[in-house]
C-alpha positions, 0 to 999 in steps of 0.5 A, a space after each residue: 767898667 764896660 757893660 755889654 747888652 746881648 741882644 738877639 735879632 728880631 723875628 726873621 723871615 722864614 726863608 733860607 739864606 740871609 733873610 731880613 726881619 719881619 714886620 714883627 721883628 722890626 717892631 721888636 727891634 724898635 722896642 729894644 732900641 727905645 729901651 737901650 736909648 736910655 742906657 747911654 750906649 757908646 757903641 753897637 756891635 753887629 754880625 754882618 747877617 741882614 737880620 742882625 744888621 737891621 736890628 743893630 741899625 734901629 738900635 744905633 739910630 735911637 742911640 746916636 752911635 754907629 754900628 761896628 760890624 764884625 764878621 767874627 760875630 756871625 752865626 756858626 751855622 746858617 740854613 741856606 736851603 741846600 738841605 731840608 730844614 729838619 736835617 739842618 735843625 737836627 745837625 744844629 742840635 747835634 752841635 749843641 750836644 757835642 761842642 767839637 762836632 763840625 757841621 757840614 757847613 759852618 763851625 763847631 760850637 767850640 770854634 764859634 765860642 773861640 772867635 767871639 772877640 768881645 767877652 771879657 775872657 777873650 780880652 786877656 791878650 791886651 785887647 780891650 773893648 772901649 769903656 762904656 755901654 755896648 749892645 752887642 747885636 749878634 746871634 746868641 748861639 756863639 755867645 752861649 758857645 763862648 760862655 760854656 
């Protein structure tokens, strides 16, 4: 049986683009890594976002396994600073209410859920994740999108 732990990245810096973790975020990721070290991990998956990768690196270091980065695990929307944060958050909320709504920059909830490669429902084509225990370090938005 394969077990996946879905782990949200630690607290990120409040900046547009691809910010890293705050000191608190590093502490959160470190505590998560210590807890997951006991789980017998065989792989760690991450989106390429800096905050996700920093969290995954701490977990993989504690577990002694490499991080497998996958672009399909990226967030469906990312605030890049080109629009006011209030507008971005309102657009995000709209995409949650209407799964087919494609935002100005990014993917709809439906599109994000469809690209999630690791969930059991996505493995019907013969593709199968390695057996074992995996923390799946990514943004939880697309995971929730895939589960809906």
